[in-house]
N, C-alpha and C positions, 0 to 999 in steps of 0.2 A: 504494500500500500504506500502510495506517495504521501509526502507531507502536505502538499497543496496541489490541487488541480483547478485550473481556470478554464471554463468550458463556454463555447459558443460565441466568443468575442471576435471582433474584427482586429486581427493582429497588424499593427503598424510597427515594423520590427526595428526601425532606427537606421536602416541602411539606405533609405530613400526609395525602396521598392513599394509597389502598390499594396494596399491592404489585402489580407486574405483571411478566411475564417479558419481557425485552428484552436485546438486545446493546448494549453501550456502546463506541463507537469514539473513540479519542483521537489527536490529531495536534498536534504543537507545543505540548504541555502543556495543550491545551484539549479539552473534549468537543466532538466534531464531529457525532456521530450517536447517537441513542438509538432503538432499535426493531429493524427487520430490517436487518442489515448483511451484505452478500454479500462485500465485499472482505476480503481477509486482512489481518492485522496482523503486523508484524515480530515482535511478541510477542503470543501468544494465551494468555488465561487461561480455563480451564474453570470456570465458576461454577455448574454444575448442583448443586442441593441447597444453594446458598449464598444469602445475601442480599447485595445490592450497595447500599451506602449512600454518601452523600457523606462525605468526611473529617470527623471531629469537630472542633469548635471549642471551646476551653476559654478562657473569658473571665476566669478568676481564677487566675493563677499568679504565682509569684515566682521565675522562672528568669532574672531580670535579670542575675545574674552567671554562673549555671551555663551559660548558652548560650555563653559565651565559651570554655568548655573541654569542654562536652558537646554535640555537635551533634545528639544524639537527644532532648534534653530528657527523659531517663528520669526516672520511669517512664511519662510521658504517652504516648509514641509506642507503647508496648506495648499501649495500650488504644485504639488507633485514632485518636488525636488528630493532626491535621495542621496546626493553627494554634493558637498559644498567645498570650495577652495578658499582658504584664508591666507593671510600674509601678503595681501595685495598692496599695491601702491608704495612699496618700499617701507611699510610700517607694520609693526607687529610687537608681540610681547616676549620674544625670545630671539637671541640670548638676552638674559636679564640679570645682570649683577645686582645685588641688593641696593647699591648706591645709585642705580640708574632707573629703578622701578617707577618712581614718581615722575621722572622725566619722560619715560616711555608712555605713561598715561597722558601726559601733556601733549606728546606728539600725536597720539591717536585722537585725543580730544580736539586738537586744533585742525588736523587734516580731515578727519572723518566725522566730526561733530557728534561724538558719543559723550554723554555727560561724564566728566571726570569724577564727580562725586560717586556715581554709581560704580564706576570701575574701581575706585579706591575701596569702596565697601565690600565688593564681591570677590575681587581677585585674591586667591589664596597664595599665589606665588610659591607653589611647591615644585618649582623648577628653576634652573638657571640657564642651562644650555638648551639648544634646540632639541637634541635627543631626549632630554628630560621633559621638555614641553610635550613632545609626541607621547611620551609615556603617561604624562598627566592627563592628556586628552583621552588616551586609551582607558584610563581608570574611570573616566566620566561615563555615566549610564546614557549613552547616546541612542537616539532613535534613528539616526541616519549616519552616513559616513562623512569623514572630513579628510581633505588633503591639505598639506601645509607647504607653503613656499617660504624660503628664507628671505627675510626682509633686510635689504641692504642698509636701511637707516638704523635698524637695531644692531646689526653687526658692526657698523661703523662706530656707533656710540659705545658698544661693548669693548672694542679693541682700543679706540682712540680717546674715549672719555669726552671731556669738554671740547677737545680739539675736533673730534668727529662731529659733535653736535653743532659746532660753529662752522662747519664746512671748510675747515682748513685742509690744505693739501696733505695727502697721505705720504708717509715715507715708504721706502722699500720694505722696511721691517713691518710697518703697519699693514701693507698689502699682503705680505706673506702670512701674517697672523690672521687677517681676515679670510684669506683663502683657506687656511686650515679650518677655521670655524665653518665655512661653507661646505668644504669637502666632508667634514665629519657629519654635518647635518644631513646632507644628501645621501651619504652612505647609510645613515640611520633611517632613511625613508622619506625625507622631504622631497618634493617633486621638482624643485628648481629654485630660482632666484627671482626676486622682484626688485626693481630699481625705479626710482622716481626722479625725473628730470624736469618736473613742472614747477616753475618758480612761484606760481600762485598757491601751491600747497604749503601751508605754514603751520608750524607747531603752535601750541598755546602761548608760547613766549614770543611769537611773531617771527621766528626764524625759519627759513626753508628746511625741508626734510634733509637730514644728513645724506650726502651723496648727490644732491641736486647738481652741484658743480664739479663733481668728481671727474678726474681725468679719465680718458678712455683706456689708458693703460691699467688703471685700477679696475674698471668694470670688466675689461676683457680678462684680466687675471682671475676675477671671481667667476666669470662664466667658464673658464677653463677648469676651475676647481669644481664646478657643478658637474662637468663632464667626467672628471676623475672620480668624483664620489658616486656618480651614477653607473660607471662602468659601461656595459653595453646596453643598458636599458634607456628608454626614452626619458628626456628631461626637458624642462621649460625655462625660458628666459622671458619674463614679463616686464615691460618697461612702459612708463607713463611719460609721454612728451607731447608737446602741442601738435595735435593732428587735425584740428578744425580748420576749415577754410577761413582765411583771414590771417592765419599764422604765416610767417614769412616763408615764401616758397623755397628759397634756398636753404633755410633752416631745416625744413622738412626733408629736403633731398639729402642733406648731410646726415640727418638722423637715420634715414632709411638706408643710406649707403653703409654706415658703420654697423648697423644692426644686421643688415643682410650679410656683410662680410663675416661678422661674428658667427652667424648660423652656419655659414659654409665651413668655417674652420672647426667649430665644435660639434655640429650636428644637433644643436639644441633648436627646438621650435621657439620662435619668438612671437609674442602677441602684444598688441598695443591698441589703445582706443582709436577708433576710426568712425567716420560718419559722413553724411552728406554735407554739402557746403552750407554754412550758417547764413550766408548772404543770398541763398537761392540760386547761385550760379552753378555751373557744371565743373568748377575747379576740382571737385573731388574725383572726377573721372580721370583727370591727368595723374593724380597721385595714385589712384587705383591701378592705372596702367603701369606706373613705375613699379608698384608692388608685383604685379603680374610678370613684368619683364625680369625683375630680380629673381623671382621664383623659377622662371624658365632657365635661369643661369645657375641654379643650384641652391638658391637661398630658401629658407624655410620660414617665411613671413606669413603670419595668420592674423590679419586685421580683425579686431574685436569690435562688434557693432552692438548697438542698442536696439530695442524693439520699438521705441518711440522717442520723441523729444523729451528731454528732462525738464522738469519744472519744479519750482518751489511752491509748496502748498501752504497758504497762509490763512489764518483765521483766529478767532478769539480763543480757541482751545490750544493754539500753538503761538507762533509769532504773527503779529498783525501790524497794519500800517498806522494805527492810532495810539500805540503805547507812547507815553510821554505827554507832558503838559499837565498843568495843575488839575484841570477838570477830570481827565482820565485817571490820574493818580488817586482821586477821591473814591474811585470804584475798586480799589485794591482789596483783595481778599474774597472777591465774589467769584462764583462759578461762571463759566461762559454763558449759561442760560440767564443767570441773574444779571450779569453785566449787559447782555444784549437787551434785556427788558429795560434797564435803566438808561441805556444809550438811545432807546427809542423815545424817551421822554424829550419833548421839544427843547426844554431848557438845557438839558444835558447835551443834547445834540448841538445846539447853538454854541455851548461853551467849548466842546471839543473841537468843533470846526473853527471857532475863533482862535483857539490855541494853535491849531495847525496853520491857519493863515497868518498868525502873528509871529511865526518864525520858530515855533517849537520843533527842533530838529529831530526827525525820525528817519534814519537812512533808508529803511525799507519803503516807507511811504514815498519819500522823494524819488527813489528808484522806480517805483511803480507808476508814479505820475510822469516821470521823465520818459519812460518807455511804455506808455499806456497802450500801445498797439500790441504789446506782448503779454497783457494782463487780461484774464478771463474769469468769469464766475464758473466755478467747477460744476460740471454736470455729472449725474449718475445714469448710465455709464459715462465715463469721462470721454469726451470727444477730443481725440488727439489731433484731429485735422479740422479745427474750427475755422469758420469763415471770418475774415478780418472785420466784418461789420459787427461781429459779436464781441470784439475786444472792448476794453475800457474806452479806448480812443474812438472806436467805431460807434459805440452806444452814445457817447458824448456828442459826436458829430450828428448822429441821426436824431437825437432828442433835443439838442441845444442846451443840455444841462452841464453843470460844472463837474468835471471828472472827479474832483475831491468828494463831492456829495454822492456821486454814484458809488465810489469806492466805499464810502461810509455805509450806504444802504446794503451793499454786498456783504460787508463785514458783519452786520448784525442780523442778516437773514437767517431763517430756519432756527429761530431761538438760539442763535449763537453757534450753531453746528456747521454753518456754511463755510466753505473753503474757496479761496481764490487761487488760481494758477498763474504764477509768473514764469513764462516760458524762457528757459535758458537756451543758449546756443542757437539762436535763430528765431525767426518770427513764424506765425502760423501759416497754414496752407497745406497743400498736398504733401503726403509722405510717399509719393511714388518712388523717389530715390531710395528711401528706406526699404521699400518692398523689393526693389532691384538688388539691394545689398543683401537682404535676407535670402534671396534666391541664388545668390552668387556662390559657386562651389568652393571658393577659397576663403570665405569669411567664417567667423565663429561668433555665435550669439552670446552676449554676456552683459557686462556693465550694469547689473542690477543693484550692486552696492548693498546687498542685504546686511542689516545690522548697523549701517552707517547713516549719517545725516538724519538721525531718527526723529528730529523735531520738525523737519520740513519736507522730507522726501520719503516715499515708500515705493521703490521700483522693483523690489524683490518679487512682486506679483507678476512680473513680465511673462512667465509661461502661460498664465491664464489669459493675459492680454493677447498673446500670439494666437492661442486657440480660438478665442471668442472673436477678436477683431480681424486678425489677418487671415485666418483660415475660414471662418464661418460668415461673418457679417459684412465685411467691407465690400463695397461695390464701386466700380465694376470689376476691379482687379483684386484677386485674392491670392493667398499663398497656398500651394497644394499641401494637403495634410502630411504626406510622406516627407516633404522637404522641411516642413515646420518641425516635425518630430525628430528628424535627423539633426536639425539645428539645436534641439533641446537635449539630445542624447549622445549620439555617436561622435559628432564633431567635437563637442567640449571634452568628452572622455578621451578621445584621441589626443587632443591638445595637451591634456594633463598626463598622458602616457599610461592611462588606465585601460589596458587591453582586456580586462575581465568584465567589462560592463559597457553599456551604451547601445547594445543590440540584443534582440531576443533570439538566442540560439543555444542549442545544447552545450553544456559545459561552462556557460557564463554565469555570472552572479545573478541571482533572482531578485533584482531590483525592478519593480514593475508598477504600472499604474493602470487602473480600470477607470475609464472616463466616459461619462455621458456627455458627448460633445455638444448635443443640443441644449444641455442644461448648464454648460459652463457660463458662469456669470460672476463678474467681480462685484463685491459689495462696495458700499461707499467707504471712504477712508474714515478711520476712527482714531482718536487720540486717547491713549490709556496711560495710567501711571503704574506700570508693572515692572519697571526696572528696579534694581536694588536701591533702597533708600526712597522709593516712591517717585523716582524721576520719570518723566513722561516720554512717550514715543508714539509714532504714528504706525498703524497697522492696517492691513487690508486682507480680508478673507475672500473666499470664492466658493461657489457652488459647482457641482458637476464631478467632483472627485469621489467616486464610489469607494475605491480602496487604493491605498498605497502600500506596497510591499517592499521591505528591505531585507536582503539576505534570506528570503523565503518566509519572513514573518510579517503579518499585517500590522502596520504601525498606525494607520489612519483608516477609519471607516466613516464615510460620509462627513468628513471634516472633523471627526472627533478622535482624540488620542486613545489608542487601545491599551497603552501602558507597556507595550513591547519595546525593548531596548536592544536591538541587535547591531547597532551601529558601532563603528570603530574607526581608527585611523587607517586610511588606505595608504600603505607605505609603498 
C-alpha cells in the first residue's frame, strides 16, 4: 500500500508539457508512480476537476529569521510554495559573530524593512557560522523546505568587522579569509553566493550593504570559492544591480559582461533582477538581446523577473500620507477604524488638510502628490494594469477636485481598511512586456520578497496572481498553464541546483499541489500584528489550494495548516 495516492487530476508536470490525466503515487516522501495506479494509498486524494502540479519554488525570499519562529513561512505556503530560498540581496544572519549580531539586524532592517525590534526579540542566535545556521534551521519544525545562499554582506562584516561594514577595500588576506568562509558554507550545503551592488540598498545606519563597492577581484574570488565548495554539483551566483531601464546603458553592459565572464569561468548560474522598461520604451529588448547573445557564447545568465509591477500599499493600518501635523497627532492611539471615523468629521478633516497645506512635511504624501499618475485606490482583485484615468492624477483631472482631498477620501474609505497603491518602477498601463518575459524560455520567475518590506509590500502571493490573472482571467492574451507552472516549479528549482524537485516524475521528491484553478482567488490584503513583540505586517491569502504536499505529507488542506512538519534544509 502506498503512503499517498492522488487520483483523477489533470497533471501539469512542470516540464512545460501539456496536461494529462494520471494518478500520482507517493511512498517514503518520493513519487513512485505516475499514470495508472491500481494499488490503494493509506491516504487517497480525489483530484477530479483539479490540476496537480509540483510544489512551487520561490527563489527570492527573506525568511532568514522568520523561519526560526514561523514554520509555515507565511504567506508563501498559502500560495502553494514548498521550497523557499533565503540569503538574498547580499544580506542574511550568518556568519554571525556575537559582536556583529545587532549590526546584522540593522542591515536586514534597513535593506528589507523587517522590524528590528521583532528580530531582536525572536532570534535565538544558536549559530555563528553558516554551517551552524543550516543546522539550526534543520532543528526548526518546518512545514516546507529552505535553501540558503551565503550573503556577501554578512561574510564581509564577519571577516573585516567595521572595515567591511564601511565598505573599505579588502586586503588579500581579507579575500582569502572570506573565500574560506564561503567555501566551507557551500561545502556544508549552501546553494551559492548572493552579492548586492545596488547603492540604494542601505542598512539602518544609512550605509550601503557591505560589498556594494567591492572590487571585482574580491567577488570573483568568492565565486571561485563557491565552485570549490560545490565540487561538481550545480551552484548559484545571485547579484543585485541596477537593471531597470533608465539605468545607464553602459553600466548595465559592464555589469553583464563581468557576470557573464564569471559564469563561463566557474560554471555557476547567475541570476539578477530584470524587467520591462520603466519608461514604457523597448530598451529592455536591447538588454535582453545582450543576455541572449552572452548565453549563446557560453554564459549562464538567468534574468529574474516579477509577475507584476511592484507597488507600495499605503493606508491607515500601515503607513499613510497624512501622518504628521498637530490635528492628526491628536488621533494617536486609535485603531484604523476609529481614526477613519474621526477623520470623516468635517472639523477634523479641515484641520488635517490645513496642516498639510500649511507645510507639515510628510515625505510619502509629497511623493504621492508629486507622482499622482502612479497612485491608485487599491481594488479587490487588484488591477495591475489600471487605466491612467483611474490614477490620482486622472481622477483629479476628470473631476476638477484637489488631488490632496481625493487622497484624503481614499485614505479613510472602507472604515479605514482601504489601501492605496503607489506604483514603483514605472507608470500604469499594459503589462504585455511582462507577459512576453514570463513566456521567454530563458527567464526565471521570482522577486516576490517574501518576509521583507512587511509594512508596505506583500508580493509573496505572486503564484496565485500568475494562476488567476495571467493564466485564467487576462484578456486577450494569457499565459499557457504549462508555461506558468514551469515558471513556478522546474525553472526556479533548476536555478537553485535542486534536481530532486520541480517536476512530477518517479523518483523525485513528492512536493505537490492540488489546485482548483477556477477557484483561485486572492483575498484583499490585511495588516496583522503577529510578528514577535506585536509588530505588524501585511499578508494576503488565497482560495483554490485544495492541498499542498511536502515530502509526501499534506501540510495544507484548503488553506489550513495540518500540523505536519516534514520540511528541512535542502542542502
